[in-house]
C-alpha positions in Angstrom: 10.8 38.1 24.2 8.6 36.4 26.6 6.2 33.5 25.1 3.9 33.6 27.7 3.0 37.5 28.4 4.1 38.9 25.0 6.2 41.1 26.3 9.2 42.2 23.9 13.1 42.9 24.6 14.0 46.0 23.4 16.0 44.2 20.9 13.3 42.3 19.4 11.0 45.6 19.2 13.3 47.0 16.8 13.5 44.1 14.5 12.1 44.3 10.8 11.8 41.8 8.3 11.4 38.1 8.2 14.9 37.2 7.9 16.1 39.2 11.0 13.1 37.4 13.0 14.5 34.3 11.7 18.0 34.9 12.9 16.5 36.2 16.0 14.5 32.7 16.6 17.3 30.4 15.8 19.5 32.2 18.2 16.8 31.0 20.6 16.4 27.5 19.7 13.3 27.6 17.7 14.9 27.7 13.8 11.4 27.0 12.3 9.5 30.2 13.5 10.2 33.1 10.8 7.4 35.6 11.9 7.4 38.4 14.5 5.8 37.5 17.7 1.8 38.0 17.7 0.7 40.9 20.3 -0.4 40.3 24.2 -4.3 40.7 22.8 -3.8 38.1 20.1 -2.0 35.6 22.5 -4.8 36.4 25.3 -7.3 35.4 22.7 -5.9 32.1 21.3 -5.1 31.1 25.0 -8.9 31.6 25.7 -9.8 29.8 22.7 -6.8 26.8 23.3 -8.9 26.1 27.1 -12.1 25.4 25.4 -13.2 21.8 25.8 -13.4 19.8 22.4 -17.2 18.7 22.0 -17.3 16.5 18.8 -21.1 15.9 19.0 -21.7 19.8 18.8 -18.7 20.2 16.4 -17.4 22.8 19.2 -13.2 22.8 19.1 -10.9 25.2 20.1 -10.2 27.0 16.9 -13.1 25.9 14.9 -13.8 28.4 11.8 -11.0 30.9 13.3 -8.5 32.0 10.5 -4.9 31.5 11.7 -1.9 32.9 10.5 1.7 31.8 10.6 2.7 33.7 13.2 -0.6 32.1 15.3 0.4 28.6 14.7 4.2 29.6 15.7 2.9 31.0 18.6 0.8 28.3 19.6 3.4 25.6 18.9 6.1 27.4 21.3 3.6 27.6 24.3 2.2 24.1 23.3 2.0 21.9 26.6 2.8 25.1 28.8 6.0 25.9 27.0 7.0 22.7 26.4 6.8 23.3 22.8 6.2 21.3 19.6 6.7 17.5 19.4 10.0 16.8 18.2 9.7 13.6 15.7 13.5 12.6 15.8 13.4 12.5 19.6 11.9 9.0 19.9 11.0 9.8 23.5 8.5 12.5 22.7 6.4 10.1 20.4 3.9 9.6 23.0 2.9 13.1 23.4 0.1 14.9 21.9 0.4 17.3 19.1 -1.4 20.7 18.5 -5.2 20.8 18.6 -6.2 22.7 15.4 -9.4 21.0 14.8 -11.6 23.1 12.5 -9.0 25.6 12.1 -8.8 27.9 8.6 -5.4 27.7 7.5 -6.2 28.1 3.9 -3.5 29.8 1.7 -1.4 30.0 5.0 2.6 29.4 4.8 3.4 26.7 7.0 6.8 25.7 5.4 8.9 23.6 7.7 6.8 24.0 11.1 7.1 20.9 13.2 3.4 19.9 13.3 4.0 16.1 14.1 0.9 14.6 15.7 -1.2 17.3 15.0 -4.9 16.9 15.7 -7.2 17.5 13.1 -9.9 14.8 13.3 -11.7 12.6 16.1 -10.4 9.9 17.7 -11.3 6.3 16.7 -13.4 6.0 19.8 -15.3 9.1 19.1 -15.9 8.4 15.4 -17.8 5.2 15.9 -20.6 7.0 17.8 -20.6 10.2 15.5 -22.3 10.9 12.3 -20.5 11.3 9.3 -21.7 15.1 9.5 -20.2 15.2 13.0 -17.0 13.7 11.8 -16.0 16.0 9.3 -16.8 19.1 11.3 -13.6 18.5 12.8 -11.5 18.8 9.6 -8.9 21.2 9.0 -9.2 23.7 5.9 -5.9 23.7 4.3 -6.7 24.7 0.7 -4.1 25.9 -1.1 -1.8 25.9 2.0 2.1 26.2 1.6 3.0 22.8 3.7 6.5 22.7 1.9 9.0 20.8 4.3 6.5 20.7 7.1 6.8 17.9 9.9 3.4 16.1 10.0 4.5 12.9 11.3 1.5 11.0 12.4 -0.9 14.1 12.0 -4.5 13.2 12.3 -6.0 14.7 9.1 -9.1 12.9 8.4 -11.3 14.5 5.9 -8.9 17.7 5.8 -9.4 20.0 2.9 -5.9 19.9 1.0 -7.1 20.9 -2.3 -4.1 22.3 -4.4 -1.9 22.1 -1.2 1.9 22.5 -1.8 3.4 19.4 0.1 6.5 19.3 -1.7 9.2 17.2 0.5 6.5 17.4 3.4 6.7 14.6 6.0 3.6 12.6 6.5 4.9 9.6 7.5 2.1 7.7 9.4 -0.2 10.3 9.2 -4.0 9.7 8.5 -5.5 11.1 5.5 -8.5 8.9 5.6 -11.2 10.7 3.6 -9.0 13.9 3.1 -9.3 16.0 -0.3 -5.7 16.5 -1.8 -7.1 17.1 -5.3 -4.6 18.6 -7.4 -2.1 18.9 -4.5 1.5 18.9 -5.4 3.3 16.0 -3.8 6.9 16.1 -4.9 9.0 14.2 -3.0 6.4 13.8 -0.2 7.0 11.1 2.5 4.3 9.3 2.9 5.5 6.1 4.4 2.9 4.3 6.4 0.5 6.9 5.8 -3.6 5.9 5.8 -5.0 7.2 2.4 -8.3 5.4 2.7 -10.8 6.9 0.7 -8.7 9.9 0.2 -9.3 11.8 -3.1 -6.0 12.6 -5.2 -7.6 13.2 -8.3 -5.1 15.3 -10.8 -2.5 15.2 -7.9 1.2 15.1 -8.6 3.0 12.5 -7.0 6.4 12.8 -8.4 9.1 11.0 -6.5 6.7 10.6 -3.6 7.3 8.0 -1.2 4.6 5.4 -0.4 6.3 2.6 1.1 3.5 1.2 3.3 0.9 3.3 2.7 -2.7 2.3 2.6 -4.2 3.7 -0.7 -7.3 1.3 -0.5 -10.3 3.1 -2.1 -8.1 6.2 -3.1 -9.4 8.2 -5.9 -6.3 8.9 -8.3 -8.2 9.8 -11.6 -6.0 12.3 -13.6 -3.2 11.8 -11.0 0.5 12.2 -12.0 2.6 9.1 -10.8 6.2 9.6 -11.9 9.1 8.0 -10.5 7.1 7.2 -7.3 8.7 4.8 -4.7 6.3 1.8 -3.8 8.5 -0.6 -1.7 10.4 -0.6 1.2 13.5 -2.7 1.7 11.7 -6.2 1.5 10.2 -4.8 -1.6 6.5 -4.9 0.0 4.5 -2.1 -1.9 1.4 -0.4 -0.5 -2.1 -1.3 0.1 -4.1 -1.0 -3.2 -7.5 -2.8 -2.8 -10.3 -0.8 -4.7 -8.1 2.2 -5.7 -9.7 4.3 -8.6 -7.4 4.2 -11.0 -9.2 6.1 -13.7 -7.0 7.1 -16.8 -3.7 7.3 -14.4 -0.7 6.4 -16.7 0.6 3.1 -15.0 3.4 2.6 -17.3 5.5 5.3 -15.8 5.7 3.4 -12.4 8.3 0.7 -11.9 6.1 -2.1 -10.7 9.4 -4.4 -10.7 10.1 -2.8 -7.4 7.3 -4.5 -5.6 7.3 -8.3 -4.7 4.2 -8.3 -3.1 1.4 -5.7 -2.1 0.8 -4.7 1.4 -2.4 -6.4 2.1 -0.3 -10.0 1.3 2.2 -9.0 3.9 -0.9 -8.1 6.3 -2.5 -11.3 5.4 0.6 -13.4 6.0 1.0 -12.1 9.8 -0.3 -14.1 12.3 -0.6 -11.4 15.1 -2.1 -7.9 15.3 -1.3 -5.8 17.9 0.4 -8.7 19.5 -2.6 -10.7 19.4 -3.1 -13.8 17.4 -5.8 -13.3 14.6 -8.9 -15.0 14.6 -9.9 -17.3 11.6 -12.3 -14.9 10.4 -9.6 -12.1 10.2 -7.1 -13.7 8.6 -9.6 -15.2 5.8 -11.0 -11.6 5.2 -7.4 -10.5 5.0 -6.6 -13.0 2.5 -9.7 -12.4 0.4 -8.6 -8.7 0.3 -5.5 -9.7 -0.7 -6.7 -11.5 -3.8 -8.6 -8.9 -4.7 -6.0 -6.4 -4.4 -3.6 -8.1 -6.7 -6.5 -8.8 -9.2 -7.4 -5.5 -9.4 -4.2 -4.2 -10.1 -3.3 -6.9 -12.7 -6.6 -5.9 -14.5 -5.4 -2.3 -14.6 -1.9 -3.1 -15.7 -3.1 -5.4 -18.5 -5.8 -2.5 -19.8 -2.6 -0.7 -20.3 -0.6 -3.4 -22.2 1.8 -4.0 -19.0 1.3 -7.7 -19.3 4.6 -8.8 -17.5 3.9 -6.7 -14.9 0.2 -7.5 -14.4 1.2 -11.5 -14.8 3.2 -11.0 -11.7 0.4 -9.7 -9.6 -2.1 -12.2 -11.2 0.0 -15.1 -10.4 0.2 -13.8 -6.7 -3.5 -13.7 -7.0 -4.0 -17.1 -7.6 -1.5 -18.4 -4.8 -3.3 -16.3 -2.4 -6.7 -17.7 -3.7 -5.6 -21.2 -2.7 -5.1 -20.3 0.9 -8.5 -18.5 1.0 -9.7 -22.0 -0.5 -8.1 -23.9 2.2 -9.3 -21.6 5.1 -13.0 -22.3 3.6 -12.4 -25.7 3.7 -13.0 -26.3 0.1 -10.6 -29.3 0.0 -11.1 -30.7 -3.6 -10.9 -27.5 -5.0 -7.7 -26.5 -3.2 -6.0 -29.6 -3.9 -6.7 -29.1 -7.7 -5.4 -25.4 -7.2 -2.2 -26.8 -5.8 -1.9 -29.3 -8.7 -2.0 -26.6 -11.3 0.6 -24.4 -9.1 3.0 -27.2 -9.1 2.4 -28.5 -13.0 2.4 -25.1 -14.4 2.2 -22.3 -11.8 -1.4 -21.3 -13.1 -0.3 -20.8 -16.3 2.3 -17.9 -15.4 5.6 -20.5 -15.0 5.4 -22.5 -18.4 8.8 -23.9 -17.4 7.3 -26.1 -14.8 5.1 -27.9 -17.5 8.3 -28.5 -19.5 10.1 -30.0 -16.5 6.8 -31.9 -15.7 7.2 -33.3 -19.5 10.8 -34.4 -19.2 10.4 -36.0 -15.7 7.2 -38.3 -16.8 8.8 -39.0 -20.3 12.0 -40.2 -18.3 10.2 -42.0 -15.7 8.3 -44.2 -18.0 11.1 -44.9 -20.3 13.3 -46.0 -17.3 10.4 -48.0 -15.8 9.5 -49.6 -19.4 13.1 -50.6 -19.9 13.3 -52.1 -16.5 10.0 -53.9 -17.0 11.1 -55.5 -20.4 13.8 -57.5 -18.5 11.0 -59.4 -17.0 7.9 -58.9 -19.0 7.9 -59.5 -23.2 8.5 -57.4 -25.1 11.7 -56.1 -24.1 13.3 -52.8 -24.6 16.6 -50.9 -25.1 17.1 -47.6 -23.5 16.5 -46.0 -27.0 13.3 -47.8 -27.8 12.3 -47.3 -24.2 12.3 -43.7 -24.6 10.8 -43.6 -28.1 7.9 -45.8 -26.8 7.5 -43.7 -23.8 7.3 -40.3 -25.9 4.7 -42.0 -28.4 3.0 -43.3 -25.3 3.0 -40.0 -23.7 1.0 -38.5 -26.6 -1.5 -41.2 -26.9 0.3 -42.9 -29.6 2.0 -45.9 -28.1 2.6 -49.0 -30.3 5.2 -51.8 -30.4 5.9 -54.0 -33.7 3.7 -56.7 -33.7 1.5 -55.5 -31.1 1.1 -55.8 -27.4 -1.7 -57.7 -25.4 -4.1 -55.0 -23.8 -3.6 -57.0 -20.4 0.3 -56.4 -20.7 1.6 -54.8 -17.9 3.4 -52.4 -20.8 0.3 -51.8 -22.1 -1.5 -50.6 -18.6 1.5 -48.3 -18.3 1.3 -46.8 -21.7 -2.3 -46.3 -21.1 -1.5 -44.6 -17.7 1.1 -42.2 -19.3 -1.3 -41.3 -21.7 -3.8 -40.1 -19.4 -0.9 -38.0 -17.6 0.1 -36.9 -21.1 -3.4 -35.5 -22.0 -3.5 -33.4 -18.5 -0.2 -32.1 -19.1 -0.6 -31.2 -22.8 -3.9 -29.3 -21.8 -1.8 -27.6 -19.0 0.8 -26.8 -21.7 -2.0 -25.2 -24.1 -3.7 -23.0 -21.4 -0.3 -22.1 -20.3 0.8 -20.9 -23.6 -2.5 -19.2 -24.0 -2.4 -17.4 -20.6 1.0 -16.3 -21.2 0.8 -14.7 -24.5 -3.0 -14.1 -25.9 -4.7 -13.6 -22.6 -6.7 -10.3 -22.4 
């Protein structure tokens, strides 16, 4: 069979049934093909469409509003780039190629299972996007409602604003795909690979994300109202999770997500990177990224706390506080930065109670040693036990000594200093206990 002129060999002319065609194409190195070759007239029509020069301002694209079948897409893939064929994602040398331009095509309810659609073009470029209206941008969107995309390879596909409602994306590969603003309401995303995908402002309302891979994905502003998140994989080998700033959680059950797998959110990792695209970030960019990281952690902590997941919430709230300290430093609010640092060291912002206990023991021990040593040259003298008891009582503002000690005695002055430090640490203790066990 010729992919260029539509002629068929005698053997191909007698083939009947999908399995027969599948076997036929496998023998010719195209195992993803399952359909009979489209006739010469359809080939000529699609070739004419493909030759149309896209005009984003007018919404004119080669296959705009044209209903394509699986057989049509298979032929377009086979003849892509003058017969070179589809982009093979597994071959790194091909990752600079452009994929099939299907902008505006109607693929509703079409069976696209296992097709090699990596780098498919389904939206305008970033350079074009900036000069277009929202209406002009959305005219390029693919129509994929109820499409069967099981196992399809859509790595780095450009699918902004795509209509993918109720699409079946089980085990599909969408690594690095741009799905910003896409409508995936009710989509079936079981074991779907979305590593590094851009889902900014995408709609996944009532979708099923069962065992889906979201490592490194950008879910900022994503709508997840009513979605089912079951056994989703959030973090990579470094335990870095996706970007979650401004996610619309709605009534999603967050208890079924293993949040312990996430050490930090994607926003925090991004903020900590000094370079972007091999260029050093400017101060304004880094400040904005840290502020976004603070917001993402606080929002997630609030959502988790609202569902009673206080342990998980505490983890992200703690990260928010640490990141906020960096924001204070970058805003040159030195006083607040230093005080924040003090609270971090003393009690971990209330999320590390053990630090307050360590501080308590260190202060008691330090002052007890000082009293014992000072008592060797200044009256009154202390035994080791007496020095320890005096330090404990002084810490709590109740220092005493039989017969009294003059107010200008160095030991009295030290006791007053210890009482002040004790007051600060006790307040921290109370705040820590309240934050850890009673905060809402």
